All heavy atoms as TSV, in Angstrom:
chain	resi	resn	atom	element	x	y	z
A	1	MET	N	N	-37.260	33.669	66.336
A	1	MET	CA	C	-38.260	32.663	66.072
A	1	MET	C	C	-38.106	31.503	67.037
A	1	MET	O	O	-37.009	31.122	67.384
A	1	MET	CB	C	-38.106	32.127	64.661
A	1	MET	CG	C	-38.628	33.031	63.607
A	1	MET	SD	S	-38.895	32.100	62.105
A	1	MET	CE	C	-40.599	32.455	61.918
A	2	SER	N	N	-39.204	30.947	67.399
A	2	SER	CA	C	-39.162	29.785	68.287
A	2	SER	C	C	-39.141	28.510	67.455
A	2	SER	O	O	-39.824	28.380	66.445
A	2	SER	CB	C	-40.363	29.780	69.227
A	2	SER	OG	O	-41.533	29.627	68.483
A	3	GLU	N	N	-38.338	27.579	67.912
A	3	GLU	CA	C	-38.235	26.301	67.220
A	3	GLU	C	C	-38.877	25.213	68.072
A	3	GLU	O	O	-38.803	25.254	69.286
A	3	GLU	CB	C	-36.776	25.935	66.975
A	3	GLU	CG	C	-36.097	26.834	65.980
A	3	GLU	CD	C	-34.681	26.378	65.690
A	3	GLU	OE1	O	-34.420	25.167	65.818
A	3	GLU	OE2	O	-33.861	27.225	65.355
A	4	THR	N	N	-39.491	24.267	67.415
A	4	THR	CA	C	-40.054	23.126	68.127
A	4	THR	C	C	-39.237	21.892	67.804
A	4	THR	O	O	-38.670	21.772	66.718
A	4	THR	CB	C	-41.524	22.889	67.737
A	4	THR	OG1	O	-41.588	22.649	66.341
A	4	THR	CG2	C	-42.391	24.085	68.092
A	5	ASN	N	N	-39.181	20.983	68.730
A	5	ASN	CA	C	-38.415	19.758	68.556
A	5	ASN	C	C	-39.290	18.578	68.152
A	5	ASN	O	O	-38.932	17.437	68.372
A	5	ASN	CB	C	-37.666	19.420	69.856
A	5	ASN	CG	C	-36.598	20.433	70.147
A	5	ASN	OD1	O	-36.077	21.071	69.246
A	5	ASN	ND2	N	-36.269	20.593	71.412
A	6	ASP	N	N	-40.434	18.859	67.588
A	6	ASP	CA	C	-41.339	17.782	67.175
A	6	ASP	C	C	-40.834	17.159	65.881
A	6	ASP	O	O	-40.980	17.723	64.808
A	6	ASP	CB	C	-42.757	18.305	66.977
A	6	ASP	CG	C	-43.396	18.730	68.277
A	6	ASP	OD1	O	-42.996	18.226	69.333
A	6	ASP	OD2	O	-44.308	19.553	68.218
A	7	SER	N	N	-40.244	15.990	65.996
A	7	SER	CA	C	-39.763	15.320	64.796
A	7	SER	C	C	-40.838	14.437	64.184
A	7	SER	O	O	-40.798	14.142	63.011
A	7	SER	CB	C	-38.525	14.491	65.122
A	7	SER	OG	O	-38.838	13.525	66.099
A	8	GLN	N	N	-41.801	14.006	64.996
A	8	GLN	CA	C	-42.887	13.169	64.498
A	8	GLN	C	C	-44.197	13.941	64.560
A	8	GLN	O	O	-44.435	14.680	65.504
A	8	GLN	CB	C	-43.019	11.906	65.343
A	8	GLN	CG	C	-41.828	10.995	65.267
A	8	GLN	CD	C	-42.034	9.763	66.138
A	8	GLN	OE1	O	-42.956	9.701	66.929
A	8	GLN	NE2	N	-41.159	8.793	65.988
A	9	PRO	N	N	-45.055	13.756	63.564
A	9	PRO	CA	C	-46.357	14.420	63.630
A	9	PRO	C	C	-47.207	13.834	64.753
A	9	PRO	O	O	-47.084	12.664	65.105
A	9	PRO	CB	C	-46.985	14.144	62.265
A	9	PRO	CG	C	-46.237	12.978	61.724
A	9	PRO	CD	C	-44.876	12.987	62.350
A	10	ARG	N	N	-48.058	14.657	65.320
A	10	ARG	CA	C	-48.929	14.230	66.411
A	10	ARG	C	C	-50.133	13.487	65.835
A	10	ARG	O	O	-50.590	13.764	64.740
A	10	ARG	CB	C	-49.423	15.443	67.209
A	10	ARG	CG	C	-48.308	16.361	67.708
A	10	ARG	CD	C	-47.254	15.667	68.483
A	10	ARG	NE	N	-47.750	15.311	69.805
A	10	ARG	CZ	C	-47.039	14.678	70.698
A	10	ARG	NH1	N	-45.820	14.314	70.427
A	10	ARG	NH2	N	-47.541	14.402	71.851
A	11	LEU	N	N	-50.637	12.523	66.598
A	11	LEU	CA	C	-51.824	11.786	66.184
A	11	LEU	C	C	-53.067	12.549	66.627
A	11	LEU	O	O	-53.059	13.217	67.651
A	11	LEU	CB	C	-51.826	10.394	66.811
A	11	LEU	CG	C	-50.675	9.475	66.422
A	11	LEU	CD1	C	-50.768	8.170	67.197
A	11	LEU	CD2	C	-50.696	9.203	64.939
A	12	ALA	N	N	-54.127	12.432	65.855
A	12	ALA	CA	C	-55.381	13.108	66.178
A	12	ALA	C	C	-56.465	12.061	66.403
A	12	ALA	O	O	-56.650	11.157	65.596
A	12	ALA	CB	C	-55.785	14.039	65.046
A	13	GLY	N	N	-57.172	12.180	67.509
A	13	GLY	CA	C	-58.201	11.206	67.831
A	13	GLY	C	C	-59.609	11.760	67.779
A	13	GLY	O	O	-60.563	11.053	68.077
A	14	GLY	N	N	-59.760	13.016	67.398
A	14	GLY	CA	C	-61.081	13.633	67.370
A	14	GLY	C	C	-62.050	12.990	66.401
A	14	GLY	O	O	-63.270	13.032	66.603
A	15	ILE	N	N	-61.533	12.384	65.364
A	15	ILE	CA	C	-62.400	11.730	64.389
A	15	ILE	C	C	-63.200	10.609	65.031
A	15	ILE	O	O	-64.332	10.331	64.641
A	15	ILE	CB	C	-61.573	11.213	63.181
A	15	ILE	CG1	C	-62.480	10.659	62.084
A	15	ILE	CG2	C	-60.584	10.151	63.609
A	15	ILE	CD1	C	-63.291	11.694	61.389
A	16	PHE	N	N	-62.619	9.961	66.057
A	16	PHE	CA	C	-63.322	8.859	66.712
A	16	PHE	C	C	-64.526	9.357	67.501
A	16	PHE	O	O	-65.522	8.641	67.626
A	16	PHE	CB	C	-62.362	8.084	67.617
A	16	PHE	CG	C	-61.253	7.426	66.847
A	16	PHE	CD1	C	-59.954	7.852	66.988
A	16	PHE	CD2	C	-61.531	6.404	65.960
A	16	PHE	CE1	C	-58.933	7.261	66.274
A	16	PHE	CE2	C	-60.517	5.800	65.228
A	16	PHE	CZ	C	-59.208	6.235	65.388
A	17	ILE	N	N	-64.450	10.576	68.013
A	17	ILE	CA	C	-65.605	11.153	68.715
A	17	ILE	C	C	-66.731	11.403	67.716
A	17	ILE	O	O	-67.885	11.057	67.968
A	17	ILE	CB	C	-65.206	12.444	69.446
A	17	ILE	CG1	C	-64.154	12.134	70.515
A	17	ILE	CG2	C	-66.427	13.119	70.066
A	17	ILE	CD1	C	-63.543	13.356	71.161
A	18	ALA	N	N	-66.382	12.000	66.576
A	18	ALA	CA	C	-67.396	12.284	65.555
A	18	ALA	C	C	-68.003	11.004	64.999
A	18	ALA	O	O	-69.233	10.902	64.840
A	18	ALA	CB	C	-66.774	13.114	64.432
A	19	LEU	N	N	-67.158	10.019	64.707
A	19	LEU	CA	C	-67.668	8.756	64.178
A	19	LEU	C	C	-68.499	8.005	65.216
A	19	LEU	O	O	-69.481	7.349	64.872
A	19	LEU	CB	C	-66.522	7.876	63.685
A	19	LEU	CG	C	-65.818	8.337	62.417
A	19	LEU	CD1	C	-64.641	7.430	62.096
A	19	LEU	CD2	C	-66.781	8.403	61.250
A	20	GLY	N	N	-68.103	8.104	66.476
A	20	GLY	CA	C	-68.879	7.472	67.542
A	20	GLY	C	C	-70.274	8.058	67.631
A	20	GLY	O	O	-71.262	7.322	67.776
A	21	LEU	N	N	-70.372	9.379	67.527
A	21	LEU	CA	C	-71.692	10.014	67.536
A	21	LEU	C	C	-72.523	9.576	66.333
A	21	LEU	O	O	-73.715	9.265	66.467
A	21	LEU	CB	C	-71.542	11.536	67.532
A	21	LEU	CG	C	-71.166	12.175	68.851
A	21	LEU	CD1	C	-70.782	13.633	68.639
A	21	LEU	CD2	C	-72.313	12.073	69.831
A	22	LEU	N	N	-71.903	9.547	65.174
A	22	LEU	CA	C	-72.618	9.183	63.953
A	22	LEU	C	C	-73.102	7.732	63.990
A	22	LEU	O	O	-74.296	7.457	63.792
A	22	LEU	CB	C	-71.715	9.403	62.741
A	22	LEU	CG	C	-72.313	9.062	61.382
A	22	LEU	CD1	C	-73.443	10.011	61.052
A	22	LEU	CD2	C	-71.246	9.112	60.324
A	23	PHE	N	N	-72.179	6.810	64.261
A	23	PHE	CA	C	-72.562	5.406	64.282
A	23	PHE	C	C	-73.468	5.075	65.459
A	23	PHE	O	O	-74.335	4.208	65.363
A	23	PHE	CB	C	-71.329	4.507	64.293
A	23	PHE	CG	C	-70.564	4.528	62.995
A	23	PHE	CD1	C	-69.183	4.631	63.001
A	23	PHE	CD2	C	-71.212	4.463	61.784
A	23	PHE	CE1	C	-68.471	4.654	61.819
A	23	PHE	CE2	C	-70.519	4.488	60.588
A	23	PHE	CZ	C	-69.137	4.583	60.609
A	24	GLY	N	N	-73.277	5.780	66.569
A	24	GLY	CA	C	-74.161	5.576	67.713
A	24	GLY	C	C	-75.586	5.997	67.400
A	24	GLY	O	O	-76.546	5.321	67.772
A	25	ALA	N	N	-75.731	7.118	66.703
A	25	ALA	CA	C	-77.065	7.565	66.325
A	25	ALA	C	C	-77.715	6.598	65.336
A	25	ALA	O	O	-78.903	6.283	65.453
A	25	ALA	CB	C	-76.988	8.963	65.718
A	26	ILE	N	N	-76.941	6.122	64.377
A	26	ILE	CA	C	-77.483	5.167	63.407
A	26	ILE	C	C	-77.900	3.870	64.098
A	26	ILE	O	O	-78.985	3.339	63.854
A	26	ILE	CB	C	-76.457	4.894	62.287
A	26	ILE	CG1	C	-76.268	6.147	61.437
A	26	ILE	CG2	C	-76.877	3.719	61.421
A	26	ILE	CD1	C	-75.106	6.086	60.469
A	27	GLY	N	N	-77.034	3.374	64.969
A	27	GLY	CA	C	-77.376	2.160	65.713
A	27	GLY	C	C	-78.559	2.377	66.643
A	27	GLY	O	O	-79.403	1.498	66.810
A	28	GLY	N	N	-78.624	3.564	67.245
A	28	GLY	CA	C	-79.744	3.876	68.126
A	28	GLY	C	C	-81.064	3.954	67.383
A	28	GLY	O	O	-82.104	3.517	67.890
A	29	VAL	N	N	-81.047	4.507	66.184
A	29	VAL	CA	C	-82.266	4.568	65.373
A	29	VAL	C	C	-82.728	3.157	65.032
A	29	VAL	O	O	-83.932	2.862	65.055
A	29	VAL	CB	C	-82.042	5.422	64.103
A	29	VAL	CG1	C	-83.160	5.232	63.103
A	29	VAL	CG2	C	-81.901	6.885	64.464
A	30	ALA	N	N	-81.773	2.283	64.732
A	30	ALA	CA	C	-82.123	0.897	64.409
A	30	ALA	C	C	-82.777	0.202	65.601
A	30	ALA	O	O	-83.608	-0.696	65.421
A	30	ALA	CB	C	-80.886	0.127	63.973
A	31	LEU	N	N	-82.419	0.621	66.811
A	31	LEU	CA	C	-82.984	0.014	68.018
A	31	LEU	C	C	-84.057	0.891	68.675
A	31	LEU	O	O	-84.458	0.643	69.810
A	31	LEU	CB	C	-81.863	-0.259	69.030
A	31	LEU	CG	C	-80.780	-1.228	68.561
A	31	LEU	CD1	C	-79.642	-1.266	69.570
A	31	LEU	CD2	C	-81.350	-2.612	68.347
A	32	ASN	N	N	-84.518	1.915	67.967
A	32	ASN	CA	C	-85.524	2.867	68.446
A	32	ASN	C	C	-85.077	3.609	69.705
A	32	ASN	O	O	-85.894	3.971	70.539
A	32	ASN	CB	C	-86.871	2.171	68.705
A	32	ASN	CG	C	-87.524	1.724	67.426
A	32	ASN	OD1	O	-87.378	2.379	66.388
A	32	ASN	ND2	N	-88.220	0.609	67.474
A	33	GLN	N	N	-83.770	3.828	69.860
A	33	GLN	CA	C	-83.210	4.577	70.985
A	33	GLN	C	C	-82.087	5.489	70.486
A	33	GLN	O	O	-80.920	5.325	70.861
A	33	GLN	CB	C	-82.662	3.617	72.054
A	33	GLN	CG	C	-83.686	2.778	72.730
A	33	GLN	CD	C	-84.611	3.606	73.615
A	33	GLN	OE1	O	-84.210	4.614	74.176
A	33	GLN	NE2	N	-85.851	3.183	73.712
A	34	PRO	N	N	-82.404	6.510	69.660
A	34	PRO	CA	C	-81.337	7.325	69.077
A	34	PRO	C	C	-80.535	8.111	70.113
A	34	PRO	O	O	-79.326	8.258	69.972
A	34	PRO	CB	C	-82.052	8.245	68.103
A	34	PRO	CG	C	-83.482	8.213	68.496
A	34	PRO	CD	C	-83.717	6.901	69.163
A	35	SER	N	N	-81.182	8.599	71.156
A	35	SER	CA	C	-80.446	9.368	72.169
A	35	SER	C	C	-79.469	8.484	72.931
A	35	SER	O	O	-78.319	8.863	73.162
A	35	SER	CB	C	-81.413	10.021	73.161
A	35	SER	OG	O	-82.231	10.958	72.500
A	36	ALA	N	N	-79.911	7.313	73.318
A	36	ALA	CA	C	-79.028	6.384	74.021
A	36	ALA	C	C	-77.882	5.952	73.108
A	36	ALA	O	O	-76.739	5.835	73.558
A	36	ALA	CB	C	-79.813	5.165	74.494
A	37	GLY	N	N	-78.171	5.738	71.849
A	37	GLY	CA	C	-77.126	5.363	70.898
A	37	GLY	C	C	-76.078	6.448	70.747
A	37	GLY	O	O	-74.879	6.169	70.690
A	38	MET	N	N	-76.527	7.709	70.702
A	38	MET	CA	C	-75.575	8.812	70.600
A	38	MET	C	C	-74.706	8.915	71.843
A	38	MET	O	O	-73.502	9.159	71.744
A	38	MET	CB	C	-76.304	10.132	70.349
A	38	MET	CG	C	-76.790	10.292	68.936
A	38	MET	SD	S	-77.522	11.899	68.620
A	38	MET	CE	C	-76.078	12.930	68.704
A	39	ILE	N	N	-75.294	8.732	72.996
A	39	ILE	CA	C	-74.529	8.826	74.241
A	39	ILE	C	C	-73.507	7.692	74.318
A	39	ILE	O	O	-72.345	7.909	74.678
A	39	ILE	CB	C	-75.471	8.812	75.457
A	39	ILE	CG1	C	-76.273	10.112	75.493
A	39	ILE	CG2	C	-74.695	8.624	76.755
A	39	ILE	CD1	C	-77.385	10.125	76.505
A	40	ILE	N	N	-73.926	6.487	73.971
A	40	ILE	CA	C	-73.004	5.349	73.984
A	40	ILE	C	C	-71.909	5.542	72.931
A	40	ILE	O	O	-70.722	5.296	73.195
A	40	ILE	CB	C	-73.761	4.028	73.760
A	40	ILE	CG1	C	-74.654	3.745	74.972
A	40	ILE	CG2	C	-72.809	2.874	73.499
A	40	ILE	CD1	C	-75.652	2.634	74.765
A	41	GLY	N	N	-72.282	6.005	71.756
A	41	GLY	CA	C	-71.294	6.272	70.708
A	41	GLY	C	C	-70.326	7.370	71.102
A	41	GLY	O	O	-69.124	7.281	70.834
A	42	PHE	N	N	-70.825	8.414	71.758
A	42	PHE	CA	C	-69.962	9.496	72.220
A	42	PHE	C	C	-68.964	8.984	73.256
A	42	PHE	O	O	-67.764	9.274	73.181
A	42	PHE	CB	C	-70.800	10.630	72.810
A	42	PHE	CG	C	-69.985	11.768	73.354
A	42	PHE	CD1	C	-69.336	12.641	72.503
A	42	PHE	CD2	C	-69.871	11.969	74.715
A	42	PHE	CE1	C	-68.582	13.693	72.998
A	42	PHE	CE2	C	-69.126	13.008	75.222
A	42	PHE	CZ	C	-68.476	13.878	74.358
A	43	GLY	N	N	-69.456	8.204	74.202
A	43	GLY	CA	C	-68.571	7.649	75.224
A	43	GLY	C	C	-67.507	6.747	74.635
A	43	GLY	O	O	-66.335	6.798	75.030
A	44	THR	N	N	-67.893	5.934	73.679
A	44	THR	CA	C	-66.939	5.050	73.018
A	44	THR	C	C	-65.902	5.859	72.247
A	44	THR	O	O	-64.699	5.562	72.296
A	44	THR	CB	C	-67.672	4.083	72.063
A	44	THR	OG1	O	-68.660	3.358	72.812
A	44	THR	CG2	C	-66.713	3.124	71.402
A	45	GLY	N	N	-66.366	6.886	71.541
A	45	GLY	CA	C	-65.445	7.743	70.784
A	45	GLY	C	C	-64.466	8.475	71.680
A	45	GLY	O	O	-63.276	8.584	71.358
A	46	VAL	N	N	-64.938	8.963	72.811
A	46	VAL	CA	C	-64.055	9.649	73.757
A	46	VAL	C	C	-63.022	8.674	74.322
A	46	VAL	O	O	-61.840	9.007	74.449
A	46	VAL	CB	C	-64.872	10.317	74.885
A	46	VAL	CG1	C	-63.981	10.759	76.025
A	46	VAL	CG2	C	-65.661	11.499	74.343
A	47	ALA	N	N	-63.450	7.458	74.632
A	47	ALA	CA	C	-62.520	6.462	75.164
A	47	ALA	C	C	-61.423	6.137	74.146
A	47	ALA	O	O	-60.242	6.056	74.503
A	47	ALA	CB	C	-63.275	5.197	75.555
A	48	ILE	N	N	-61.794	5.981	72.888
A	48	ILE	CA	C	-60.800	5.687	71.852
A	48	ILE	C	C	-59.883	6.890	71.641
A	48	ILE	O	O	-58.672	6.736	71.484
A	48	ILE	CB	C	-61.487	5.259	70.541
A	48	ILE	CG1	C	-62.226	3.938	70.741
A	48	ILE	CG2	C	-60.472	5.130	69.405
A	48	ILE	CD1	C	-63.108	3.545	69.577
A	49	ALA	N	N	-60.458	8.108	71.645
A	49	ALA	CA	C	-59.641	9.312	71.479
A	49	ALA	C	C	-58.645	9.457	72.630
A	49	ALA	O	O	-57.493	9.843	72.410
A	49	ALA	CB	C	-60.533	10.545	71.378
A	50	LEU	N	N	-59.053	9.135	73.844
A	50	LEU	CA	C	-58.132	9.186	74.979
A	50	LEU	C	C	-57.030	8.141	74.840
A	50	LEU	O	O	-55.869	8.406	75.171
A	50	LEU	CB	C	-58.887	8.976	76.295
A	50	LEU	CG	C	-59.671	10.170	76.805
A	50	LEU	CD1	C	-60.519	9.777	78.005
A	50	LEU	CD2	C	-58.751	11.316	77.158
A	51	LEU	N	N	-57.387	6.975	74.346
A	51	LEU	CA	C	-56.391	5.931	74.125
A	51	LEU	C	C	-55.364	6.380	73.079
A	51	LEU	O	O	-54.152	6.191	73.269
A	51	LEU	CB	C	-57.075	4.640	73.687
A	51	LEU	CG	C	-56.185	3.439	73.485
A	51	LEU	CD1	C	-55.583	2.992	74.813
A	51	LEU	CD2	C	-56.986	2.308	72.876
A	52	VAL	N	N	-55.825	6.996	72.003
A	52	VAL	CA	C	-54.919	7.517	70.974
A	52	VAL	C	C	-54.014	8.589	71.580
A	52	VAL	O	O	-52.805	8.619	71.323
A	52	VAL	CB	C	-55.716	8.085	69.770
A	52	VAL	CG1	C	-54.818	8.889	68.850
A	52	VAL	CG2	C	-56.391	6.956	69.015
A	53	TRP	N	N	-54.573	9.454	72.408
A	53	TRP	CA	C	-53.782	10.514	73.034
A	53	TRP	C	C	-52.717	9.935	73.959
A	53	TRP	O	O	-51.563	10.380	73.957
A	53	TRP	CB	C	-54.714	11.444	73.817
A	53	TRP	CG	C	-53.981	12.505	74.582
A	53	TRP	CD1	C	-53.302	13.580	74.076
A	53	TRP	CD2	C	-53.854	12.557	76.005
A	53	TRP	NE1	N	-52.772	14.289	75.110
A	53	TRP	CE2	C	-53.091	13.713	76.296
A	53	TRP	CE3	C	-54.323	11.771	77.050
A	53	TRP	CZ2	C	-52.776	14.067	77.600
A	53	TRP	CZ3	C	-54.017	12.147	78.329
A	53	TRP	CH2	C	-53.253	13.279	78.599
A	54	LEU	N	N	-53.082	8.918	74.740
A	54	LEU	CA	C	-52.112	8.305	75.646
A	54	LEU	C	C	-50.987	7.613	74.875
A	54	LEU	O	O	-49.812	7.705	75.247
A	54	LEU	CB	C	-52.809	7.307	76.572
A	54	LEU	CG	C	-53.654	7.923	77.672
A	54	LEU	CD1	C	-54.444	6.828	78.393
A	54	LEU	CD2	C	-52.800	8.698	78.644
A	55	ILE	N	N	-51.335	6.929	73.797
A	55	ILE	CA	C	-50.322	6.262	72.976
A	55	ILE	C	C	-49.395	7.302	72.359
A	55	ILE	O	O	-48.166	7.150	72.352
A	55	ILE	CB	C	-50.990	5.376	71.901
A	55	ILE	CG1	C	-51.651	4.169	72.552
A	55	ILE	CG2	C	-49.980	4.945	70.839
A	55	ILE	CD1	C	-52.544	3.380	71.626
A	56	ASP	N	N	-49.971	8.387	71.855
A	56	ASP	CA	C	-49.174	9.440	71.233
A	56	ASP	C	C	-48.280	10.143	72.258
A	56	ASP	O	O	-47.162	10.521	71.962
A	56	ASP	CB	C	-50.085	10.453	70.547
A	56	ASP	CG	C	-49.323	11.461	69.743
A	56	ASP	OD1	O	-48.457	11.033	68.951
A	56	ASP	OD2	O	-49.564	12.667	69.891
A	57	ARG	N	N	-48.773	10.277	73.470
A	57	ARG	CA	C	-47.997	10.929	74.524
A	57	ARG	C	C	-46.780	10.093	74.923
A	57	ARG	O	O	-45.708	10.640	75.158
A	57	ARG	CB	C	-48.907	11.129	75.732
A	57	ARG	CG	C	-48.328	11.989	76.794
A	57	ARG	CD	C	-49.395	12.295	77.816
A	57	ARG	NE	N	-48.719	12.568	79.062
A	57	ARG	CZ	C	-49.226	12.383	80.249
A	57	ARG	NH1	N	-50.450	11.919	80.353
A	57	ARG	NH2	N	-48.554	12.667	81.322
A	58	LYS	N	N	-46.944	8.784	74.958
A	58	LYS	CA	C	-45.814	7.908	75.285
A	58	LYS	C	C	-44.799	7.858	74.141
A	58	LYS	O	O	-43.611	7.664	74.370
A	58	LYS	CB	C	-46.301	6.496	75.566
A	58	LYS	CG	C	-46.957	6.373	76.898
A	58	LYS	CD	C	-47.122	4.920	77.254
A	58	LYS	CE	C	-47.846	4.822	78.569
A	58	LYS	NZ	N	-47.018	4.387	79.637
A	59	ARG	N	N	-45.287	8.031	72.931
A	59	ARG	CA	C	-44.430	7.967	71.750
A	59	ARG	C	C	-43.490	9.168	71.675
A	59	ARG	O	O	-42.388	9.072	71.162
A	59	ARG	CB	C	-45.316	7.929	70.503
A	59	ARG	CG	C	-44.643	7.569	69.242
A	59	ARG	CD	C	-45.670	7.437	68.155
A	59	ARG	NE	N	-46.333	8.707	67.916
A	59	ARG	CZ	C	-46.337	9.331	66.743
A	59	ARG	NH1	N	-45.746	8.786	65.721
A	59	ARG	NH2	N	-46.953	10.479	66.600
A	60	ALA	N	N	-43.916	10.296	72.195
A	60	ALA	CA	C	-43.128	11.534	72.074
A	60	ALA	C	C	-41.968	11.596	73.015
A	60	ALA	O	O	-41.714	10.992	73.917
A	60	ALA	CB	C	-44.012	12.742	72.322
């Protein structure tokens, strides 16, 4: 059997992508630009997810 040395659980940032899409679409509908809102929300979510990944990578 293979053993892993992961003593700490890994952080997950995918939720920020999903929430960015959701809130971006809601904000876009409020401004009559749902597609632009989704794109901006997606970009924001990806940026936060990358930040979480970088923080988690340094922690390990």
